[in-house]
DSSP file (Angstrom, degrees, kcal/mol; ACC not computed):
  #  RESIDUE AA STRUCTURE BP1 BP2  ACC     N-H-->O    O-->H-N    N-H-->O    O-->H-N    TCO  KAPPA ALPHA  PHI   PSI    X-CA   Y-CA   Z-CA
    1    1 A M     >        0   0    0      0, 0.0     4,-2.0     0, 0.0     5,-0.1   0.000 360.0 360.0 360.0 -32.8   37.9   28.4   34.2
    2    2 A E  T  4  +     0   0    0      1,-0.2     7,-0.2     2,-0.2     3,-0.1   0.927 360.0  42.7 -57.4 -45.3   38.1   30.2   30.9
    3    3 A E  T >4 S+     0   0    0      1,-0.2     3,-1.2     2,-0.2     4,-0.3   0.880 110.4  56.7 -68.0 -37.9   40.4   27.5   29.5
    4    4 A D  T 34 S+     0   0    0      1,-0.3    -1,-0.2     2,-0.1     3,-0.2   0.829 115.8  36.3 -63.3 -32.3   38.4   24.7   31.0
    5    5 A F  T 3X S+     0   0    0     -4,-2.0     4,-2.5     1,-0.2     5,-0.3   0.147  81.7 118.5-105.9  17.6   35.2   25.8   29.3
    6    6 A Q  H <> S+     0   0    0     -3,-1.2     4,-2.2     1,-0.2     5,-0.2   0.898  76.2  46.5 -53.7 -49.7   36.8   27.0   26.0
    7    7 A N  H  > S+     0   0    0     -4,-0.3     4,-1.7    -3,-0.2    -1,-0.2   0.905 112.5  50.9 -62.8 -42.0   35.0   24.5   23.7
    8    8 A F  H  > S+     0   0    0      1,-0.2     4,-0.9     2,-0.2    -1,-0.2   0.938 114.1  42.8 -60.0 -49.2   31.6   25.3   25.3
    9    9 A F  H  <>S+     0   0    0     -4,-2.5     5,-2.8     1,-0.2     4,-0.4   0.790 107.5  59.9 -73.9 -26.9   32.0   29.1   25.0
   10   10 A T  H ><5S+     0   0    0     -4,-2.2     3,-1.2    -5,-0.3    -1,-0.2   0.904 103.5  52.7 -63.2 -40.1   33.4   28.8   21.4
   11   11 A M  H 3<5S+     0   0    0     -4,-1.7    -1,-0.2     1,-0.2    -2,-0.2   0.811 107.6  52.6 -63.0 -28.9   30.1   27.1   20.5
   12   12 A L  T 3<5S-     0   0    0     -4,-0.9    -1,-0.2    -5,-0.1    -2,-0.2   0.459 132.3 -88.7 -88.0  -1.9   28.3   30.1   22.0
   13   13 A G  T < 5S+     0   0    0     -3,-1.2     2,-0.3    -4,-0.4    -3,-0.2   0.482  71.1 152.1 113.2   4.1   30.2   32.6   19.9
   14   14 A K      < +     0   0    0     -5,-2.8    -1,-0.3     1,-0.2    25,-0.1  -0.517   8.5 166.8 -68.6 128.5   33.3   33.4   22.0
   15   15 A T        +     0   0    0     -2,-0.3    -1,-0.2     2,-0.1    -5,-0.1   0.577  56.7  19.7-118.6 -15.3   36.1   34.4   19.6
   16   16 A G  S    S-     0   0    0      1,-0.2     3,-0.1    22,-0.1    -1,-0.0  -0.745  92.8 -59.6-141.8-172.7   38.8   36.0   21.8
   17   17 A P        -     0   0    0      0, 0.0    -1,-0.2     0, 0.0    -2,-0.1  -0.205  69.3 -75.9 -70.5 166.2   40.1   36.2   25.3
   18   18 A A        -     0   0    0      1,-0.1    20,-0.3    -4,-0.1    21,-0.1  -0.212  37.4-120.2 -58.2 151.2   37.9   37.5   28.2
   19   19 A L  S    S+     0   0    0     18,-2.0    19,-0.1     1,-0.2    -1,-0.1   0.866 104.5  20.7 -63.1 -36.2   37.5   41.3   28.4
   20   20 A V  S    S-     0   0    0     17,-0.8    -1,-0.2     2,-0.1    -2,-0.0  -0.991  78.8-133.8-131.0 142.4   39.1   41.2   31.8
   21   21 A P  S    S+     0   0    0      0, 0.0     2,-0.3     0, 0.0    15,-0.0   0.184  82.2  55.1 -84.3  20.3   41.4   38.3   33.0
   22   22 A F  S    S-     0   0    0     15,-0.1     2,-0.3    13,-0.1    15,-0.2  -0.936  84.6 -99.2-145.6 166.2   39.7   38.0   36.4
   23   23 A F        -     0   0    0     -2,-0.3     2,-0.4    13,-0.1    13,-0.2  -0.657  30.9-145.9 -87.5 144.2   36.3   37.5   38.1
   24   24 A K  E     -A   35   0A   0     11,-3.3    11,-2.1    -2,-0.3     2,-0.4  -0.849  13.8-126.0-105.8 146.4   34.4   40.4   39.5
   25   25 A D  E     +A   34   0A   0     -2,-0.4     2,-0.3     9,-0.2     9,-0.2  -0.752  35.4 175.1 -88.0 138.5   32.2   40.2   42.6
   26   26 A A  E     -A   33   0A   0      7,-3.0     7,-2.4    -2,-0.4     2,-0.3  -0.904  17.9-152.2-139.0 167.6   28.6   41.3   42.2
   27   27 A N  E     +A   32   0A   0     -2,-0.3     2,-0.4     5,-0.2     5,-0.2  -0.994  11.1 177.2-146.1 135.3   25.4   41.4   44.2
   28   28 A Y  E >  S-A   31   0A   0      3,-2.2     3,-2.1    -2,-0.3    -2,-0.0  -0.975  77.5 -13.3-140.7 123.9   21.8   41.3   43.2
   29   29 A K  T 3  S-     0   0    0     -2,-0.4     3,-0.1     1,-0.3    -1,-0.0   0.825 129.2 -54.4  54.2  34.8   18.9   41.3   45.7
   30   30 A G  T 3  S+     0   0    0      1,-0.2     2,-0.6     0, 0.0    -1,-0.3   0.521 112.1 122.9  79.9   4.7   21.4   40.6   48.4
   31   31 A V  E <   -A   28   0A   0     -3,-2.1    -3,-2.2    19,-0.0     2,-0.3  -0.892  53.5-144.7-102.6 121.3   22.7   37.5   46.6
   32   32 A S  E     +A   27   0A   0     -2,-0.6    17,-0.4    -5,-0.2     2,-0.3  -0.643  27.7 161.8 -85.4 139.8   26.5   37.6   45.9
   33   33 A F  E     -A   26   0A   0     -7,-2.4    -7,-3.0    -2,-0.3     2,-0.3  -0.937  29.1-127.0-147.8 170.9   27.8   36.1   42.7
   34   34 A R  E     -AB  25  47A   0     13,-2.6    13,-2.4    -2,-0.3     2,-0.3  -0.907  24.5-179.6-123.1 149.9   30.9   36.2   40.6
   35   35 A L  E     -AB  24  46A   0    -11,-2.1   -11,-3.3    -2,-0.3     2,-0.4  -0.998  19.7-165.7-150.4 151.9   31.3   36.9   36.9
   36   36 A Q  E     - B   0  45A   0      9,-2.3     9,-2.0    -2,-0.3     2,-0.3  -0.957  24.4-141.2-136.3 116.8   33.9   37.1   34.1
   37   37 A A  E     + B   0  44A   0     -2,-0.4   -18,-2.0   -15,-0.2   -17,-0.8  -0.608  22.3 176.6 -84.8 134.6   32.8   38.8   30.9
   38   38 A F  S    S+     0   0    0      5,-3.4     2,-0.3    -2,-0.3     6,-0.2   0.742  72.7  14.4 -99.8 -35.3   34.0   37.4   27.5
   39   39 A T  S >  S-     0   0    0      4,-1.6     3,-0.9   -21,-0.1     4,-0.4  -0.904  71.8-117.5-135.6 163.7   32.0   39.8   25.3
   40   40 A R  T 3  S+     0   0    0     -2,-0.3    -1,-0.0     1,-0.2    -3,-0.0   0.604 107.7  75.0 -74.4 -11.2   30.1   43.0   25.6
   41   41 A E  T 3  S-     0   0    0      2,-0.1    -1,-0.2     1,-0.0    -4,-0.0   0.126 122.6 -94.9 -89.5  20.6   27.0   41.1   24.5
   42   42 A D  S <  S+     0   0    0     -3,-0.9     2,-0.5     1,-0.3    19,-0.2   0.808  77.3 141.9  75.7  33.6   26.7   39.4   28.0
   43   43 A L        +     0   0    0     -4,-0.4    -5,-3.4    16,-0.1    -4,-1.6  -0.916  29.7  92.3-103.3 131.0   28.6   36.1   27.3
   44   44 A G  E    S-B   37   0A   0     14,-2.3     2,-0.6    -2,-0.5    -7,-0.2  -0.987  76.2 -59.3 174.4-172.5   30.8   34.9   30.1
   45   45 A I  E     +B   36   0A   0     -9,-2.0    -9,-2.3    -2,-0.3     2,-0.4  -0.878  50.3 170.1 -98.9 122.8   31.2   32.8   33.2
   46   46 A C  E     +BC  35  57A   0     11,-2.2    11,-2.7    -2,-0.6     2,-0.3  -0.999   6.0 160.0-132.3 134.0   28.7   33.6   36.0
   47   47 A Y  E     -BC  34  56A   0    -13,-2.4   -13,-2.6    -2,-0.4     2,-0.3  -0.996  18.6-170.4-152.6 158.9   28.2   31.6   39.1
   48   48 A L  E     - C   0  55A   0      7,-2.0     7,-2.8    -2,-0.3   -15,-0.1  -0.971  17.7-142.9-144.3 160.0   26.8   31.6   42.6
   49   49 A L        +     0   0    0    -17,-0.4     2,-0.4    -2,-0.3     5,-0.2  -0.683  23.6 178.6-125.8  75.8   26.9   29.2   45.5
   50   50 A P    >   -     0   0    0      0, 0.0     3,-2.4     0, 0.0    -2,-0.1  -0.668  62.2 -47.6 -81.4 130.6   23.6   29.4   47.4
   51   51 A D  T 3  S-     0   0    0     -2,-0.4     0, 0.0     1,-0.3     0, 0.0  -0.235 124.9 -17.5  49.6-119.8   23.5   27.0   50.4
   52   52 A D  T 3  S+     0   0    0      2,-0.0     2,-0.3     0, 0.0    -1,-0.3  -0.024 118.0  94.0-106.2  29.6   24.7   23.6   49.1
   53   53 A F    <   -     0   0    0     -3,-2.4     2,-0.5     2,-0.0     0, 0.0  -0.813  60.4-144.5-121.9 159.6   24.3   24.3   45.4
   54   54 A F        -     0   0    0     -2,-0.3     2,-0.5    -5,-0.2    -5,-0.2  -0.990  17.3-166.9-120.6 119.1   26.4   25.5   42.5
   55   55 A V  E     -C   48   0A   0     -7,-2.8    -7,-2.0    -2,-0.5     2,-0.4  -0.942   8.2-175.2-111.8 122.7   24.6   27.7   40.0
   56   56 A F  E     +C   47   0A   0     -2,-0.5     2,-0.3    -9,-0.2    -9,-0.2  -0.919   5.9 171.6-119.6 140.2   26.4   28.3   36.6
   57   57 A S  E     -C   46   0A   0    -11,-2.7   -11,-2.2    -2,-0.4     3,-0.1  -0.983  35.0-140.4-143.9 155.5   25.3   30.5   33.8
   58   58 A S  S    S+     0   0    0     -2,-0.3   -14,-2.3   -13,-0.2     2,-0.3   0.336  89.6  40.0 -96.6   6.2   26.8   31.8   30.5
   59   59 A S  S  > S-     0   0    0    -16,-0.2     4,-1.7   -13,-0.1   -16,-0.1  -0.993  70.7-133.0-152.3 148.7   25.3   35.2   31.0
   60   60 A G  H  > S+     0   0    0     -2,-0.3     4,-2.4   -18,-0.2     5,-0.2   0.876 107.6  57.4 -65.0 -38.7   24.7   37.7   33.7
   61   61 A E  H  > S+     0   0    0      1,-0.2     4,-2.0     2,-0.2    -1,-0.2   0.920 108.0  46.3 -60.1 -44.6   21.1   38.3   32.5
   62   62 A N  H  > S+     0   0    0      1,-0.2     4,-2.0     2,-0.2    -1,-0.2   0.868 110.8  52.5 -67.6 -35.2   20.3   34.6   32.9
   63   63 A L  H  X S+     0   0    0     -4,-1.7     4,-2.4     2,-0.2    -1,-0.2   0.897 108.3  50.9 -67.3 -38.3   21.9   34.4   36.3
   64   64 A I  H  X S+     0   0    0     -4,-2.4     4,-2.3     2,-0.2    -2,-0.2   0.901 109.0  51.1 -64.6 -40.5   19.8   37.4   37.5
   65   65 A K  H  X S+     0   0    0     -4,-2.0     4,-1.9     2,-0.2    -1,-0.2   0.881 110.1  50.7 -62.3 -37.4   16.6   35.6   36.2
   66   66 A T  H  X S+     0   0    0     -4,-2.0     4,-2.6     2,-0.2    -2,-0.2   0.913 108.5  50.8 -65.7 -43.3   17.7   32.6   38.2
   67   67 A I  H  X S+     0   0    0     -4,-2.4     4,-1.9     1,-0.2    -2,-0.2   0.905 107.2  54.8 -61.3 -41.2   18.2   34.7   41.3
   68   68 A D  H  < S+     0   0    0     -4,-2.3     4,-0.3     1,-0.2    -1,-0.2   0.922 111.1  45.0 -57.1 -44.3   14.7   36.1   40.8
   69   69 A K  H >< S+     0   0    0     -4,-1.9     3,-1.0     1,-0.2    -2,-0.2   0.901 112.6  50.6 -66.9 -41.2   13.3   32.6   40.8
   70   70 A L  H 3< S+     0   0    0     -4,-2.6    -1,-0.2     1,-0.2    -2,-0.2   0.773 112.2  47.3 -69.3 -25.2   15.4   31.4   43.8
   71   71 A T  T 3<        0   0    0     -4,-1.9    -1,-0.2     1,-0.2    -2,-0.2   0.349 360.0 360.0-100.1   6.7   14.3   34.4   45.9
   72   72 A E    <         0   0    0     -3,-1.0    -1,-0.2    -4,-0.3    -2,-0.1   0.493 360.0 360.0 -67.3 360.0   10.5   34.2   45.1
């Protein structure tokens, strides 16, 4: 996915390879999601698959805000 979104993330400030070459599993409020960090400033690929949807974000903070909205 990193290569597929290279142009998008370059526009957002990505200058080098991901900090880790794999996705990590995470959980917030009982919602599982995956993330791959590109920078220490919270730029990366974050996504979750609730029900029949695909939710994509370029930062963990924004994905957590989305989860907050989805679980209201």
